Steps between C-alpha positions, in 0.01 A plus 500: 500500500621849418459706816388859458378412149399801289403488131589784264436578133801625300368751247689649207388857437685634197869452575464467877379225731262546791377270777138463608378306801249224432268496802397147600252365753682345797403142410626543143819669618572206733427250225724685254782519758510120494435467128779742404743328737426183302562692174839612633588144606396362160707769327817462708524148644673226305628744238844568369585868526709625209657840429282731293567483127265703277572269206404181683150362558498309831384141480251343739660484842735792430462851642705809429671654798637853486764554770497852643176597326369831629130575488397815313429806717124485444501153660784508754322772697224256597458202729211327671462787749485776238248324276216640714606850389458419130190607308250220448451353153128474580489883508696521174323254269623699198846356576394134471584471130856612579575241771821318402554285808372410842745518790455329835689665787565330832735280700572136423706296745606822673624671183338791314371388163335638189346238273394608152244365259480615138173665412339610174179661378349153462516462880248783535152362442261776407161537674248241389765267351553271800242263648494426872296218650303610805218296653470284189464796261765671294538872538747756373688798635427866439872570538815384328639174640872425544596146399800394709731239348635188667876560512786742561700667226777633725597520866711762675 
């Protein structure tokens, strides 16, 4: 489980990147803290870490590792405690089509962590395009729905 789990949308606005907090109900936040810890384990355990080479496509079971990688300023300024200060994506729905990644902030095994998941426009389901089963009847949402994937793309 990722303690202090906080989920953030990474949005590209022109040439700059911005972070937006994704507010979650407590039960969902707890569930995702466990789920994303599993994503990190699946991404990192039993893999061979190899030096980054832009001309090489890693094979299954290989992961690039960049020694001494420094996060960009727009990201390094944040951690699980500062996420609460970020604007909420739910108040900025016009930014949804520009989400490039999801980032999970927290602590895993006593170490600060940021786990990333690639994101594209196809992960934003427009109102009326998703069906949800409730009490035996399908209904839809009046709001855009974020479709979260089932893996990590990178871990810091």
